[in-house]
Residue, then its C-alpha position, 0 to 999 in steps of 0.5 A: m535506558t541504554i542507547l545503542r549506536t544508530r545509523v538509521l532512525l525510522d519514524a513509524t509513528a504515522l502508522p494507524p492502529g488496527t488488526s489489518r495492516g494497510g499498504v503503508s503499514r505493510y511497507v514499513d513492516e516488511l522493511v523492518a522485517h528484512w532490514p540488514t541490521a548488522r550492516l546498517p543498525l536501525t532504530v524504530v520510533a513507533q506508537s505504543y500499539d506497534v512497539d511489540r511488533y517491531a521489538a519482536v523483530l529488532g529487539p526491545e532495545r531498538v524500538v522507542a515508544g512515542p508519546s501516548w498522545l500521538g494518536r491524533q494526527a495533528a499532534r503527531l505532526a507537531w511532535e515530528q517537528v520537535g520530539l523526533p529531532a530530539l530522539v535523533r540527537a539522543h541516538r546520534a543517528d546518521v539518517i532520518f528515514s521518514p516513510h510517510y511523506t512528511m519529515p522534521l524540518a529541524g533535521r536539516v540543521l542536525r549534526h553530529g561528528g562533524r556531519r549533517v544528519a541526512q533525510v530520506v522520505t518516501l512518497h507513496d502516491a501523488t493523488f492528492f495532486s492529481h485527484p484532490h477530490l478523492h481525499h478528505g480531511l487533513k490529508a487533502r489540505f495538508f499533504p500537498a504543501w508538505t510533499r512540496a516541502s519534503v521534495r525541496l528539503a529531503d536528501a533523497l526521495i523514494a517512490p514505489s512507481q515511476a508514475t508517482v515520480d512523474e506526478v510529483r515532478a509535474v507539480t514541483g519541478s523537482p529534478a529526477s535525480k532526487f528520486t529513486v523508484i523502488p517497487h514494493g514486494v510481495d510476501h510469497a509465503r503469505f500470497r501464493p496459490p492456495g490449496a482447496e482447504e484454504v479456499r473453503a475457509a475463505r469462502a466460509w469467512a466471507g459467507l459464501a456457499p461452498d460452490r458459489p463463484y465470486v468476484a473479489f475486491l480487496g481494499t479500503l472502501e474509499p472513493r479512490k478505489n472506484v467501488p460504486a462503479l464496480v458494483d454497477a458494472f457487476t450488475r450490468a455484467c451479471a444481471h442476466r446470467e443464469q448462475p451469477p457470481t457473488l461480488v465480495l467487497a473485502g476491506g475496511r469501511g472507508w468514507d465513500d458515500a456513493i457505495e450505499p446507493a450503488l448497493a441499493r441498485v443491485p437487483a435482489h437476485l444478485q448478491v454483494l457481500r461486505p465481510g470486512f478485513v480479510p484475516e491474514d491467514l485467509a488472504a491467499g484463499f480469498l484472492g486465489g479462490a476468486e473467478v476474478v480479482a477486480y481492482p478498478s482504482l482511479g489512481e494508485g502509487f503502487g497497487l499492492p492488491v493487484l500484485e497480491g492477486m497475481a501472486c495467488a494465481a488469480p486473474v486480475l482486472t484493473t485500470r491503466l491509470l497511474s502506477l497500475p500498468e507498472v505492476g500488472g504489465d501484460a499479466v492482467a486484464y485492463a478495462d478501457s477506462p474506469s467507467v461503469a460501461d468499460l468495467a462491465t465489458a471487461l468483467a463480462g469478457l473475463l467471466d465468459d472466457p475460462a481460457q483467458r482467466h487461466t492464461l492470466a492466472q499463470a502469467g500473473r503468478a510468473r510476473a509477481a515472482r519478480f517482486t520481493w521484499e528482499a529486493t525492495v529493502a536492498a534498494h532502500v539500503e543503497v539509497i540510504e548509504s548513498v546519502m550517508g556518503r554525501s552528507r557533510 
């Protein structure tokens, strides 16, 4: 196999399989899609299920498949410490870019051409510090310690929001100069105000009647998203309405054990649907066709569904916690708190006020236009070129 000169080696092996790309996967996908390869040659290391995806963008010679056994998280983390440095040597990379919290410790001593290989790490959020009870498994036990290691050893750290930087610095004491805040972008070709036929198709996919209004949620059904509180708030806000909307919970089924009891409390005359992952071609119709896009999260490093709802000209309701005000600004509605009572009050207010929903829809669309993946990638390139200049 011919090995081409690489300036940046991007480790994409932490991305999970699946037809729907979650937030971190979409972040990496968009970085690769918009990367200026002529200016800064890039090679991606990926798991087998992502090789074709990245090869279609970069060419097969710029994508390296990791071992087949990397599907187990513990095995991947071990390989990252041994196998990834070997690839860095083989490709003579100047920078290791680790887009998912962890990095190879051996990278600190790798050198070629008289220069040390630099390392850049993205920290997407710090909720395993601020909200440890909302995580489970290896992430809850391992990621706090490893984030501290990355903060201490990486040459530069990227975060999608100032809130994430503040949370990480509060527990690590790291200098602000090591961080760069780079907001995510939004794919404006995919997330845009939908046409009537797109809305009809999304309704049909969700199992909605053609004329039934609905409140949309989009995200993994995990404790951090506060979905049980949304279900109870929906019941409070809609139980006495003559023509209540349907609540549609779209996204992957996570590990929130409180969702089923919340659904059991919903009165029989109200409807809650869980259609699963939204197909990519239906996302704009689903978000843009909603009366309200509700995203009552307890904590985010960024909050892509808020931005995507805004881009689709949907009125968005969210919380003021962590990064979400950085995304929504004054173009979304906020509940006073993520409690059931405050979510119900805010949701009822929006459902009762078409004029406010229209104002938010227009303001959200205008604000979302400021967020582009092209700008996100350009800022990443600046960070990486800066550490290349400092590496000795």
